[in-house]
N, C-alpha and C positions, 0 to 999 in steps of 0.2 A: 597708142601712146608710147607702149614700151618700146615698139619698133622705132619710134621717133627718137627715143633717147639714145637707143643703139646708134642710129644713124648719124645724130648730132655728135657722138663720141667719137665715131669714125672719122667723120669730117674735121673735128678738131685735131685729131691725131695726125691726119693727112696734111692739114695746113700748118701745123707746128713745125718748127725749124729742127726740133729733136724727134725725127720720125725714125726712131730705131725699133725694129720689132725684135722680140726675143727670137733666139736661134730655133727653138722648138715651136714656134708659131703655127706653121703648117701641120705638124703632127698633132698638135692640140686641136687645131680646127677640125682636121679629118677625124679625130677622135670624138668630138662633139656631134659632128655630122653623122658619124656612125651609130653613136648612142641614140640620136634622135631618129634615125631609121629604124633601129631595133625597137624603139618604144612604139613607133607607129605601127610596126609590123605586130607587135604584141596586140595592141589595141584592135587593130584589124582581125586578128586571129580570134580575140575574145568576142568581137561583134559577130564574126562568122559562126563561132560555136554557138552564141545566144541564139542566133537566128536559126540555126539548124535545130536546135532543141524546140524553138517555139515553133516551127514549120512541123516537125515530127509530132508534137503534142497536138497540134491542129489536125493533122492528117489522121492521126490515131483516134481523136474525138469524132471526126467525120466518119472514120471506118465504123466505129462503135454505134453511132446512131444509124448508119445504113444497115449494118447487120441486124441491129435490134428492130428496125422498121421492116425489113423484108423477112426476117427468119425468127423474130422473136419468140413467137408462140411455138414454133417447131423446136427451138432450142430448149425452152423451158420443159416442153414434153420429154424431150431426150434425156436432159439433165435429172428430171424427176424420176424416170425410170432407172437410170443409173445408179442414182442414190437408193432407190428401193432395192435393187440388186445386190448393192454393197451391205445393205443393213441385213438382208437375209443370208449374206455370206458368212460362214464360220471360218475365220481367218487362220486359226491354228489347226484346221483340218488338212490344209494343203502341205505336203512334205517339202516343197520348195520354200515356204515361208520359214520353216523350221530350219532348213539348210541355210537360208540367208541369216537368220538370227546367230546361229552357231559360227558362221563365217566372219560376221561382225565381231562377235566375242573373241574369236581367235585372232582376228587383225588388231584388236585394242590389247589383247594379252601380247602378241609380238611387239608392238610399239612400246609397252611398258618395259618389257625385258631388254629391248634394244636400248632404250634411254637409260635404263639402271646400269647397263653393262658400259655404255660409254662415259656415264658419269663416274663409274668406278675407275675406268682406264684413265680418265683425265685426273682423277685424284692421285692415282699411283704415279702418273707421270710428273705431277708437281712436287710430290714428296720426293721422288728421286732425284730431282734438279735441286 
């Protein structure tokens, strides 16, 4: 119905004696066509994205079901043994854990010192101008 109105409007304009089109008619028409093409491409991209997400979710679910069906009991035994091993492990007995904690603390201290230095430099530059 909307298309019929557009067609009838064009027919009236063509049959009238004052059939003068604006000077930028072709530019505006091409601009509208480009906007329409961009909108269609965006819709197509969104549909493609949603379909990829749906297919990925479905494949992940199928993979989970297959792994559970064929390897479920084995995975449960393996993870329970790993959990028991970690519960028996004294985490602070390893020197690597202590080294990692010290490294993290030093990185945080470095970040704090650098940010305070840059704030101080920025404040000095603003006060000198």
